C-alpha positions as semicolon CSV with decimal commas, in nm:
position;residue;x (nm);y (nm);z (nm)
1;M;11,537;10,163;20,196
2;L;11,486;9,960;19,878
3;R;11,765;9,909;19,627
4;R;11,775;9,879;19,249
5;A;11,909;9,572;19,071
6;V;11,993;9,448;18,728
7;F;11,915;9,078;18,701
8;L;12,124;8,908;18,434
9;D;12,100;8,571;18,270
10;R;12,436;8,391;18,257
11;D;12,488;8,201;17,930
12;G;12,465;8,431;17,630
13;V;12,464;8,745;17,845
14;L;12,768;8,735;18,075
15;N;12,951;8,449;17,905
16;K;12,950;8,302;17,558
17;A;12,691;8,032;17,503
18;V;12,753;7,733;17,281
19;T;12,524;7,740;16,977
20;R;12,426;7,420;16,800
21;D;12,160;7,408;16,529
22;G;12,061;7,762;16,621
23;K;11,997;7,675;16,986
24;S;12,186;7,807;17,287
25;Y;12,357;7,581;17,543
26;P;12,587;7,643;17,838
27;P;12,957;7,563;17,802
28;S;13,042;7,204;17,896
29;D;13,256;7,303;18,195
30;A;13,426;7,596;18,371
31;A;13,747;7,553;18,171
32;R;13,555;7,619;17,846
33;L;13,352;7,909;17,984
34;E;13,446;8,243;17,826
35;V;13,321;8,563;17,987
36;Y;13,240;8,830;17,729
37;P;13,532;9,079;17,736
38;E;13,297;9,375;17,779
39;A;13,104;9,220;18,070
40;P;13,328;9,327;18,363
41;E;13,324;9,694;18,263
42;A;12,951;9,687;18,184
43;I;12,865;9,537;18,523
44;A;13,102;9,775;18,704
45;S;12,928;10,073;18,541
46;L;12,589;9,949;18,662
47;Q;12,719;9,895;19,015
48;K;12,884;10,239;19,018
49;A;12,540;10,382;18,936
50;G;12,396;10,206;19,242
51;Y;12,254;9,888;19,090
52;L;12,309;9,544;19,237
53;A;12,423;9,295;18,971
54;I;12,248;8,962;19,028
55;C;12,277;8,664;18,795
56;V;11,968;8,442;18,763
57;T;12,035;8,129;18,558
58;N;11,839;7,822;18,455
59;Q;12,061;7,513;18,454
60;P;11,830;7,218;18,372
61;D;12,123;6,991;18,287
62;V;12,151;6,928;18,662
63;A;11,798;6,779;18,673
64;R;11,865;6,592;18,350
65;G;12,173;6,431;18,503
66;T;12,413;6,558;18,236
67;R;12,593;6,810;18,458
68;S;12,668;6,815;18,828
69;M;12,569;7,101;19,057
70;D;12,938;7,125;19,150
71;E;13,026;7,201;18,787
72;V;12,747;7,460;18,761
73;T;12,874;7,618;19,084
74;A;13,228;7,629;18,943
75;M;13,100;7,805;18,631
76;N;12,895;8,049;18,838
77;Q;13,200;8,126;19,051
78;K;13,416;8,187;18,744
79;V;13,162;8,433;18,603
80;S;13,100;8,596;18,940
81;Q;13,468;8,656;19,003
82;A;13,531;8,789;18,652
83;V;13,246;9,040;18,659
84;R;13,218;9,084;19,039
85;L;12,852;8,997;19,071
86;D;12,666;9,070;19,392
87;D;12,486;8,735;19,385
88;V;12,410;8,433;19,167
89;L;12,087;8,232;19,187
90;T;12,053;7,903;19,001
91;C;11,749;7,696;18,911
92;P;11,867;7,336;18,865
93;H;11,521;7,211;18,763
94;D;11,379;7,099;18,429
95;D;11,050;7,215;18,272
96;T;10,863;6,911;18,406
97;D;10,963;6,980;18,769
98;G;10,705;7,256;18,804
99;C;10,923;7,472;19,030
100;S;10,862;7,841;19,084
101;C;11,225;7,939;19,023
102;R;11,266;7,827;18,660
103;K;11,235;8,116;18,419
104;P;10,991;8,219;18,272
105;K;10,855;8,211;18,627
106;P;10,986;8,495;18,844
107;G;11,087;8,293;19,151
108;M;11,461;8,364;19,139
109;L;11,401;8,737;19,093
110;L;11,149;8,745;19,377
111;S;11,387;8,553;19,607
112;A;11,674;8,789;19,528
113;A;11,446;9,091;19,576
114;A;11,349;8,970;19,923
115;K;11,709;8,890;20,018
116;W;11,854;9,219;19,893
117;R;11,553;9,446;19,955
118;V;11,513;9,527;19,586
119;D;11,253;9,760;19,436
120;L;11,147;9,551;19,137
121;D;10,973;9,846;18,967
122;A;11,310;10,027;18,957
123;S;11,500;9,719;18,840
124;W;11,584;9,547;18,512
125;M;11,609;9,194;18,373
126;V;11,863;9,137;18,093
127;G;11,844;8,813;17,898
128;D;11,896;8,644;17,565
129;R;11,589;8,420;17,575
130;K;11,219;8,497;17,573
131;S;11,190;8,316;17,909
132;D;11,426;8,573;18,064
133;I;11,208;8,859;17,944
134;A;10,891;8,686;18,065
135;A;11,044;8,630;18,411
136;G;11,144;8,996;18,434
137;Q;10,800;9,112;18,330
138;A;10,629;8,873;18,574
139;A;10,845;9,016;18,854
140;G;10,757;9,374;18,757
141;C;11,097;9,470;18,613
142;K;11,182;9,656;18,297
143;T;11,351;9,430;18,041
144;V;11,636;9,426;17,789
145;F;11,658;9,148;17,531
146;I;12,002;9,062;17,393
147;D;11,932;8,927;17,047
148;R;12,179;8,648;16,975
149;R;11,965;8,532;16,682
150;Y;11,884;8,189;16,822
151;A;11,646;7,960;16,637
152;E;11,373;8,012;16,899
153;G;11,251;8,310;16,703
154;G;11,325;8,673;16,641
155;P;11,365;8,951;16,892
156;D;11,131;8,952;17,187
157;N;10,926;9,254;17,088
158;S;10,767;9,266;17,432
159;A;11,101;9,370;17,590
160;D;11,153;9,736;17,671
161;H;11,467;9,735;17,458
162;T;11,656;9,500;17,225
163;C;12,031;9,516;17,177
164;R;12,335;9,310;17,071
165;G;12,531;9,264;17,397
166;V;12,574;9,332;17,767
167;A;12,767;9,658;17,713
168;D;12,481;9,795;17,502
169;A;12,231;9,676;17,762
170;A;12,419;9,849;18,046
171;A;12,447;10,173;17,848
172;F;12,073;10,167;17,774
173;I;11,987;10,103;18,140
174;L;12,209;10,388;18,254
175;R;12,045;10,625;18,006
176;N;11,696;10,515;18,115
177;K;11,714;10,483;18,494
178;P;11,364;10,478;18,642
């Protein structure tokens, strides 16, 4: 039997991103990471409705040598414990690495789908970057764009829905279960 999942980006979706010059960055370390206050309840509501909650996060600072994988793991664990995620997948590569896991490619979603026996057509990708939406679409998921008004451009109009935060995204998903 296949399951449903909500794939969630980490920074800017589950925890506050650092914004500089209109661009989004991860917090510098686990001590500075702040989970959005509404995230635990939002994720719990999705899980209660039968969705797996799986974080899929690009962390290119590992490849760039500006952050260790141990620090990324510590941040992932902090978020996972706060919102009780079912799984966290991380792409530590940079754009030039050509990996299949770095969003906008769907590799992390496809890996999680195989591991958890997920029906991608009945699943969602929630993200705050256009690359998140593209990865969800490439995997065959429905998509929700959280518009944090970054400098990379306006709302991703190709998403199935645009909203202001993870609580709104969860409510929309629950109202529109496939």
